[in-house]
Every structure is written in structure tokens, then in C-alpha cells.
C-alpha positions, 0 to 999 in steps of 0.5 A: 580516663574519666575515672582517672580525672576524678581521682586526680581532682579528688587528690588535688582537693584533698591536698588543698584541704590539707594545705588549708588546714596546715596554714590555719594551724600555723596561723593559730600557733603564730597567734599563740606565740605572739600572745605568749610573748606579749604576756612575757613582756608585760610580766617583765615590765611589771617586774622592772617597775616593781624593782624600781619601786622597791629601790625608791622605797629603800632610798626614801627609807634611808634618805640621809645615807643616800644623800651622803653617798650620792649627793652630786648625783642627786644635785645633778638630777634635781638641777636637770628637772628644775631646768626642764620645768623652768624651760616649760614656763617660757 
């Protein structure tokens, strides 16, 4: 019976060891996935920012045309910002 108990204890220890390795591997994989997701978010945020910059540069290069087409939009945005900044003074 002692031999069987020792074998059972060894098997249980092996299972615990494998379970611990499996959990550690899963945690590492999860961390890697989180890091990859963060990198992708940073890349996509940078791409959005770059597209916005290009849009503004294009608008500034063609400001007269833009104002002719989008005058009302520009006036509304300008008035909104003006109101906001004036409200900060009070």
C-alpha cells in the first residue's frame, strides 16, 4: 500500500506541476495578446491622427475653396469655440 500511496502522490504532484505550467503559459499568452492589442490601438490612433492632419493641411491649402463650400459649418464651429472661450472668462 505504501508503494501505491507514493505513486498516487507522485501522480498528483505531476498533475499540479502540469496545471501550474499550463496556467503560467495561459497567463503569458494573455499578456502577449493584451500587448498586441495595445500596439494595434496605438497604431490605429496614430493613423487616425495622421488622416486628420492631412485633412487639415488640405483644408488650409485650399482654404478659399473650403470656405466657399462650407461657410456655414465654419461659422457654426467658430461661434461655438468663441462662445466657449468667452464663457471661460466669466
